[in-house]
N, C-alpha and C positions, 0 to 999 in steps of 0.2 A: 501286709499285702495290699490293703486299701490305699495306704500312703504311696506305695510303689506304683499302683495303677493311676492314682491321682497325678503324681508327678509326670508320669509318662504321657497321660492323656492331655492334661491342661497346660503343662509347662515344657513339654518335650524334653524332659530331663531323663536320660538313660542311666539308671542306677539299679543294682540288683536288690532283691528283697533283703538279703543278708547285709548289704551296705546300709540300707535304711535302718535296720535293727542296730547295727554298730553305732551309727550316729545318734540314735535315740538313747542308747545305753550310755554313751559318752556324756550326754547332757542330763542323765538321771531320769529319763522318761521311758525306760525300757519296760516298766510294769504298768499294767492297767490298774486303776483304783479298785480296791476291794469291794465286794458286794455287787459286782456287775455280772451276776450269773444269768444265764438264759432261762427265762421263765417258760415252763412247759405249758403249752396250750392244749387243753383237752377239748376237742371238738365233739359235740354230741350231734349225731345225725338225726334230723327230725324224722318222725314217722307217724303217720296217721293210723288210727285203729281200724277204721271201716274201709274196706276196699271199694273203690269207685266213688268215695265221698268227695275227694279232692283230686283233680287231675290237672296237670300242667299242659297247656297247649302252646304250640308255636308254629309259625309259618316261615319258611325260609324261601327266598326268591333265588332261583337258579338260572343262570345265563350261560349258554355255551353255543358254539357254532354247529349248525346242522350239516348234513351231508352236502348240501348245495352251497355252503359257506355263509348262509344267512343266519343271523342270531336267532336262537330259540330260547323262549322263556318257559320255565316249568316252575311249579310251586310245590314244595315239599311240606306236607302237614305232618307234625310230630306230636305225640302225646305220651306222658309218663304218669302212671298212677302212683300217688304218694305212699300208699299203704303197701302195695305188692311190688313196686318198682317195675311193673310190666310196661314195656314200650311198644308203641305202634307207629308205623310210618306209612305214608301213602303219598304218591306224587300225582298231581293233577295238571291238566293243560291250562286251566283257567283258575283264577282266584275270585270266586264269587260265593254268594250265600248258599246256593244249592250244594256246592262242593263241600263247604264247611259243615253243613247239616249232614251230608252223606258221611263225612269223616267221623263226626261225633257219633253217629249211629253205628258205624263200623267199630269204633273204640268201645262203645258200650257193649255191643254183642261180643266182641273179643274178650273184654274183661270178664263178663259173666261166663263165657265158655271156659276160660282159664280157672275161674273159681269153682265151677262144677267139677273139674277134673281133679282138684286138690282134695285130699282126704279131710 
């Protein structure tokens, strides 16, 4: 299939995938070399042991048109706790230090409230 796609895209040669297979078979190239198995990739999801110890923060800049047609900017603050995978989102009108501190305080309060509710 890759050869079929390559011929179609880069050389504008229209040929079916079965046609490509027949040509390769005619020239003795129909089989892949042995030992080309796909290696299984085992991903291990990282996890921290202490909730609230490591939190990932990010700020996304949002732009859209307001009701009057003028561009409006908003800032979406997001945080994810690495131990509990608890997420927090909050949108602010301005991107400044006071809003960042307010968001971190909100995340800390939210994280501890969630931890108190768990048995």
